[in-house]
C-alpha positions as CSV (number, residue, x, y, z in Angstrom):
1,X,-21.3,-7.6,7.0
2,X,-18.5,-9.3,9.0
3,X,-14.9,-9.1,7.8
4,X,-13.1,-12.4,7.2
5,X,-10.1,-13.2,9.4
6,X,-7.0,-11.6,7.8
7,X,-3.5,-13.0,7.5
8,X,-0.6,-10.9,8.9
9,X,2.3,-11.3,6.5
10,X,5.7,-10.2,7.7
11,X,8.3,-12.6,6.2
12,X,9.8,-13.0,2.7
13,X,8.6,-16.6,2.4
14,X,5.0,-15.8,3.4
15,X,4.8,-12.8,0.9
16,X,6.2,-14.9,-1.9
17,X,3.6,-17.7,-1.4
18,X,0.8,-15.2,-1.0
19,X,1.7,-13.3,-4.2
20,X,2.0,-16.6,-6.1
21,X,-1.6,-17.4,-5.1
22,X,-2.8,-13.9,-6.0
23,X,-1.3,-14.2,-9.5
24,X,-3.8,-17.0,-10.2
25,X,-6.8,-14.7,-9.5
26,X,-8.8,-12.7,-12.1
27,X,-8.5,-9.6,-10.0
28,X,-6.9,-8.4,-6.7
29,X,-7.9,-5.5,-4.6
30,X,-5.0,-3.4,-3.3
31,X,-4.5,-0.5,-0.9
32,X,-1.6,1.0,0.9
33,X,-1.2,2.9,4.2
34,X,1.7,5.2,4.5
35,X,3.1,8.2,6.4
36,X,4.3,11.4,4.8
37,X,5.1,14.3,7.0
38,X,8.7,15.5,6.6
39,X,9.9,13.1,4.0
40,X,10.2,13.4,0.2
41,X,9.1,9.8,-0.4
42,X,6.0,8.3,1.2
43,X,7.0,5.9,4.0
44,X,5.1,2.6,3.3
45,X,3.6,1.2,6.5
46,X,1.1,-1.4,5.3
47,X,-0.2,-3.1,2.1
48,X,-3.6,-4.6,2.1
49,X,-4.7,-7.2,-0.6
50,X,-7.7,-9.4,-1.1
51,X,-8.5,-11.9,-3.9
52,X,-11.8,-13.2,-2.5
53,X,-10.0,-16.1,-0.7
54,X,-7.2,-14.6,1.4
55,X,-7.3,-11.1,2.9
56,X,-3.8,-10.2,3.8
57,X,-2.2,-7.3,5.6
58,X,1.5,-7.1,4.6
59,X,3.9,-5.5,6.9
60,X,6.7,-4.1,4.7
61,X,8.9,-3.1,7.6
62,X,10.5,-6.5,8.5
63,X,10.3,-7.9,4.9
64,X,13.6,-7.7,3.0
65,X,12.4,-8.7,-0.4
66,X,9.2,-7.1,-1.8
67,X,9.9,-8.3,-5.3
68,X,6.9,-10.7,-5.3
69,X,4.6,-7.8,-4.6
70,X,6.0,-5.7,-7.4
71,X,5.8,-8.7,-9.8
72,X,2.1,-9.2,-8.9
73,X,1.4,-5.5,-9.5
74,X,3.2,-5.7,-12.9
75,X,1.4,-8.9,-13.9
76,X,-0.9,-7.9,-16.8
77,X,-3.0,-11.1,-16.4
78,X,-4.4,-9.9,-13.1
79,X,-6.6,-6.8,-12.8
80,X,-5.5,-4.5,-10.0
81,X,-8.5,-2.8,-8.3
82,X,-7.8,0.4,-6.3
83,X,-9.8,3.4,-5.2
84,X,-8.4,6.8,-5.9
85,X,-5.0,5.3,-6.5
86,X,-2.7,8.2,-7.4
87,X,-0.7,8.0,-4.1
88,X,-0.6,4.2,-4.3
89,X,0.8,4.5,-7.8
90,X,3.5,6.9,-6.5
91,X,4.6,4.3,-3.9
92,X,4.6,1.4,-6.5
93,X,6.7,3.4,-8.9
94,X,9.2,4.8,-6.3
95,X,9.6,1.6,-4.2
96,X,9.1,-1.1,-6.8
97,X,9.7,0.5,-10.2
98,X,6.3,-0.8,-11.4
99,X,2.9,0.5,-12.3
100,X,-0.3,-1.6,-12.3
101,X,-1.8,-2.7,-15.6
102,X,-4.6,-3.2,-16.1
103,X,-5.8,-0.7,-13.5
104,X,-9.4,-0.5,-12.4
105,X,-9.8,2.7,-10.3
106,X,-13.2,2.5,-8.6
107,X,-13.3,6.3,-8.1
108,X,-12.9,6.8,-11.9
109,X,-15.5,4.1,-12.5
110,X,-17.9,6.0,-10.3
111,X,-17.5,9.1,-12.3
112,X,-17.9,7.3,-15.6
113,X,-21.1,5.7,-14.2
114,X,-22.4,9.2,-13.3
115,X,-22.6,8.5,-9.6
116,X,-21.7,12.1,-9.0
117,X,-18.3,13.8,-8.5
118,X,-15.2,11.9,-7.5
119,X,-16.6,9.9,-4.6
120,X,-14.6,9.0,-1.5
121,X,-14.3,5.4,-0.6
122,X,-16.8,5.6,2.3
123,X,-19.5,7.2,0.1
124,X,-19.0,4.6,-2.6
125,X,-19.4,1.7,-0.2
126,X,-22.5,3.4,1.3
127,X,-23.9,3.8,-2.2
128,X,-23.5,0.1,-3.1
129,X,-23.7,-1.7,0.2
130,X,-25.6,0.8,2.4
131,X,-22.8,0.4,5.0
132,X,-21.3,3.4,6.8
133,X,-17.6,2.8,7.4
134,X,-15.8,4.1,10.5
135,X,-13.0,6.4,9.3
136,X,-11.7,7.1,12.8
137,X,-8.3,5.4,12.2
138,X,-7.5,7.4,9.0
139,X,-4.9,9.5,11.0
140,X,-3.0,6.4,12.3
141,X,0.8,6.4,12.3
142,X,1.1,3.3,10.2
143,X,4.8,3.0,11.0
144,X,4.2,2.3,14.6
145,X,4.1,-1.3,15.9
146,X,2.0,-3.0,17.2
147,X,-1.1,-1.8,15.4
148,X,-4.3,-2.1,17.3
149,X,-7.1,-4.5,16.3
150,X,-9.2,-1.5,15.4
151,X,-6.5,-0.1,13.1
152,X,-6.1,-3.5,11.4
153,X,-9.8,-3.8,10.9
154,X,-9.9,-0.4,9.4
155,X,-7.2,-1.4,7.0
156,X,-8.8,-4.7,6.1
157,X,-12.1,-3.0,5.4
158,X,-10.5,-0.9,2.7
159,X,-10.0,-3.9,0.5
160,X,-12.8,-6.2,1.6
161,X,-15.7,-4.0,0.7
162,X,-14.1,-2.9,-2.5
163,X,-13.8,-6.5,-3.5
164,X,-17.5,-6.9,-2.9
165,X,-18.6,-4.0,-5.2
166,X,-16.1,-4.5,-8.0
167,X,-18.1,-7.1,-9.9
168,X,-21.2,-4.8,-9.8
169,X,-19.2,-1.8,-11.0
170,X,-17.4,-3.8,-13.6
171,X,-20.7,-5.1,-15.0
172,X,-22.2,-1.6,-15.1
173,X,-19.1,-0.2,-16.8
174,X,-19.3,-2.9,-19.5
175,X,-23.1,-2.3,-20.0
176,X,-22.3,1.4,-20.4
177,X,-19.7,0.4,-23.0
178,X,-17.1,2.4,-21.1
179,X,-14.7,-0.4,-19.9
180,X,-12.1,0.6,-22.5
181,X,-12.4,4.2,-21.3
182,X,-11.6,3.0,-17.8
183,X,-8.5,1.1,-19.0
184,X,-7.3,4.2,-20.8
185,X,-7.7,6.3,-17.7
186,X,-5.7,3.7,-15.8
187,X,-2.9,4.0,-18.3
188,X,-3.1,7.8,-18.3
189,X,-2.8,7.8,-14.4
190,X,0.3,5.6,-14.7
191,X,1.9,7.5,-17.6
192,X,5.3,9.0,-16.7
193,X,5.3,7.5,-13.2
194,X,8.5,5.6,-13.9
195,X,10.4,8.6,-15.3
196,X,12.8,10.2,-12.8
197,X,12.0,13.8,-11.9
198,X,13.7,16.3,-14.3
199,X,15.8,18.7,-12.1
200,X,15.7,21.2,-15.0
201,X,11.9,21.5,-14.6
202,X,11.8,21.4,-10.8
203,X,11.3,25.2,-10.7
204,X,7.8,24.7,-12.3
205,X,6.7,23.0,-9.0
206,X,7.5,26.1,-6.9
207,X,4.3,27.7,-5.8
208,X,3.7,31.2,-7.4
209,X,6.8,30.8,-9.7
210,X,4.6,32.3,-12.5
211,X,5.1,35.7,-10.7
212,X,8.8,35.8,-11.6
213,X,10.5,37.4,-14.6
214,X,12.6,35.2,-16.9
215,X,15.9,36.4,-15.4
216,X,14.5,35.5,-11.9
217,X,13.3,32.2,-13.2
218,X,16.9,31.4,-14.3
219,X,18.0,31.8,-10.7
220,X,15.0,29.7,-9.5
221,X,15.8,27.0,-12.0
222,X,19.2,26.4,-10.4
223,X,17.9,26.7,-6.9
224,X,15.0,24.3,-7.5
225,X,17.3,21.7,-9.2
226,X,19.6,21.8,-6.2
227,X,16.7,21.6,-3.7
228,X,15.3,18.5,-5.4
229,X,18.7,16.8,-5.3
230,X,19.0,17.5,-1.5
231,X,15.4,16.5,-0.9
232,X,15.9,13.1,-2.6
233,X,19.3,12.4,-1.0
234,X,18.2,13.2,2.5
235,X,14.6,12.0,1.9
236,X,13.2,15.4,3.1
237,X,10.0,17.1,1.8
238,X,11.0,20.0,-0.4
239,X,9.7,22.6,2.0
240,X,11.8,21.1,4.8
241,X,14.9,21.9,2.7
242,X,13.9,25.5,1.8
243,X,10.3,26.7,1.7
244,X,8.7,27.8,-1.5
245,X,8.3,31.4,-0.3
246,X,12.0,31.7,0.5
247,X,12.9,30.2,-2.9
248,X,10.9,33.0,-4.5
249,X,12.7,35.7,-2.4
250,X,16.1,34.2,-3.3
251,X,15.2,34.3,-7.0
252,X,14.0,37.9,-6.8
253,X,16.9,39.3,-4.7
254,X,19.7,37.0,-5.9
255,X,21.9,37.6,-2.9
256,X,25.6,37.3,-3.6
257,X,27.0,37.3,-0.1
258,X,26.4,35.5,3.2
259,X,25.8,38.8,4.9
260,X,23.0,39.7,2.4
261,X,21.6,36.1,2.6
262,X,21.2,36.3,6.4
263,X,19.1,39.5,6.0
264,X,16.7,37.9,3.5
265,X,13.1,37.5,4.7
266,X,12.4,33.9,5.7
267,X,16.0,32.8,5.9
268,X,16.7,31.5,9.4
269,X,20.2,30.9,10.9
270,X,19.9,27.1,10.6
271,X,19.1,27.2,6.9
272,X,21.9,29.7,6.3
273,X,24.4,27.5,8.2
274,X,23.3,24.3,6.4
275,X,22.7,25.5,2.9
276,X,24.0,29.1,2.6
277,X,27.1,28.3,0.5
278,X,25.2,26.0,-1.8
279,X,22.5,28.6,-2.3
280,X,25.1,31.3,-3.2
281,X,26.8,28.8,-5.6
282,X,23.4,28.2,-7.3
283,X,22.7,31.9,-7.7
284,X,26.2,32.5,-9.2
285,X,25.7,29.6,-11.6
286,X,22.4,30.8,-13.0
287,X,22.4,31.2,-16.7
288,X,20.9,34.6,-17.1
289,X,21.6,34.7,-20.8
290,X,19.4,31.7,-21.4
291,X,16.5,32.0,-19.0
292,X,13.3,30.0,-19.1
293,X,10.3,31.5,-20.7
294,X,7.8,33.2,-18.5
295,X,5.4,30.7,-16.9
296,X,1.9,30.5,-18.4
297,X,2.1,33.7,-20.4
298,X,-0.8,32.6,-22.5
299,X,-3.1,32.3,-19.5
300,X,-2.7,36.1,-19.0
301,X,-3.7,36.9,-22.6
302,X,-7.4,38.1,-22.9
303,X,-7.7,36.3,-26.3
304,X,-6.5,33.1,-24.7
305,X,-9.0,33.4,-21.9
306,X,-11.8,34.1,-24.4
307,X,-10.8,31.0,-26.5
308,X,-10.7,28.9,-23.3
309,X,-14.2,29.9,-22.5
310,X,-15.4,29.2,-26.0
311,X,-13.8,25.7,-26.0
312,X,-15.1,24.8,-22.6
313,X,-18.6,26.0,-23.6
314,X,-18.6,23.7,-26.7
315,X,-17.3,20.8,-24.7
316,X,-19.9,21.3,-22.0
317,X,-22.5,20.5,-24.7
318,X,-20.5,17.4,-25.7
319,X,-20.4,16.3,-22.1
320,X,-24.2,16.7,-21.7
321,X,-24.9,14.8,-24.9
322,X,-22.5,12.0,-24.0
323,X,-23.6,11.8,-20.4
324,X,-20.0,12.4,-19.1
325,X,-19.1,14.6,-16.2
326,X,-17.9,17.9,-17.7
327,X,-14.9,18.2,-15.4
328,X,-13.8,14.7,-16.2
329,X,-14.2,15.0,-20.0
330,X,-12.7,18.5,-20.3
331,X,-11.4,20.1,-17.2
332,X,-9.8,23.5,-17.3
333,X,-6.4,21.9,-17.1
334,X,-7.1,19.6,-20.1
335,X,-8.6,22.4,-22.3
336,X,-5.7,24.8,-21.4
337,X,-3.2,22.0,-22.4
338,X,-5.0,21.7,-25.8
339,X,-5.2,25.5,-26.4
340,X,-1.5,25.9,-25.5
341,X,-0.6,23.2,-28.0
342,X,-2.8,24.8,-30.6
343,X,-1.5,28.3,-30.1
344,X,2.1,27.0,-30.3
345,X,1.6,25.6,-33.8
346,X,0.6,22.1,-32.6
347,X,4.2,21.7,-31.3
348,X,5.0,18.8,-28.9
349,X,2.9,15.9,-27.7
350,X,-0.7,15.6,-28.7
351,X,-2.8,16.9,-25.8
352,X,-4.8,14.3,-23.8
353,X,-8.2,15.7,-24.9
354,X,-7.4,14.5,-28.5
355,X,-6.4,11.1,-27.4
356,X,-8.4,7.9,-26.8
357,X,-12.1,8.2,-25.8
358,X,-11.8,11.9,-25.2
359,X,-10.5,12.4,-28.7
360,X,-13.4,10.4,-30.2
361,X,-15.8,12.8,-28.4
362,X,-13.9,16.1,-28.6
363,X,-11.8,16.2,-31.8
364,X,-14.5,17.2,-34.2
365,X,-16.3,19.7,-32.0
366,X,-13.0,21.4,-31.3
367,X,-11.9,21.4,-35.0
368,X,-15.1,23.4,-35.8
369,X,-14.2,26.3,-33.5
370,X,-12.1,29.4,-34.4
371,X,-9.7,29.3,-31.4
372,X,-6.5,30.8,-32.8
373,X,-5.4,34.3,-31.7
374,X,-6.8,37.3,-33.5
375,X,-4.3,38.8,-35.9
């Protein structure tokens, strides 16, 4: 199957005209290529789009105004088709302040069609078109120019073949009466993307933070909020500001002087010189009288683990009866979210497993179980 000739779009005027055309289409396939090594934000290197008429490779580097692209993505009259789009969604939200709606994620569609686990793009294309794609350019530096013909062909293939299989997948999803499930999963994937990161909760993203005591978490909370601010301001990956392991050591030891700080395991001279005073200020500022609660205390409770096993066992039967992949219907994360909500007196937002199509399948079987802690 020969790829059509693509258009290289690198001016504001060409992008505006292209997106105006795409907004007349029923659906548009999108993909992005980006680089993320040392940066906090993904660096957008290329955007691929195809509506069945024009296959375009958009170079965002020389373009001053990407607003037409963001308007296309936000246009609810055009279905946006992506494959495994979580990283694309992050770029759309951070760069454009938009999320796609409606969103058809072909990887999610494959799971709902029981094609197996979450299939990679290559396997999905091979399943439907019996074509084996060359993934040799996946490690390309998409910020370098010029890109080679082989790199451009690789990028174009990511939207061309997905456009070919979308109608087939869409029809199969409709026949399975699961199209509404797919739209709900798209909305769920986009939920919260436009909300700014909460600095007060940044400590929850530090690896192994659950090992700390509440008083240590109070220190980590201040340090993590500061690290997030530095990472965003300098566009540096969090671990390139201060590594997670060092953050844990700082929270445990809570050094109060530069001399003590320099002796801490993992602290190098450059980090001390750049951030030492700010780190000490965070430690001094920590509110030890009002520390966070211990992280995931329920998960360590034997009764909670037993309840988790009972709930997942019941939902495994639901998954079999409904012909839905068990990990998609009721992953450990989703069931843990539900049990935490239940054990906390149903406080807070309703868990995902009780909403939408999952709620239709799971609410009654879960209500019949005795999952509350033993008195």
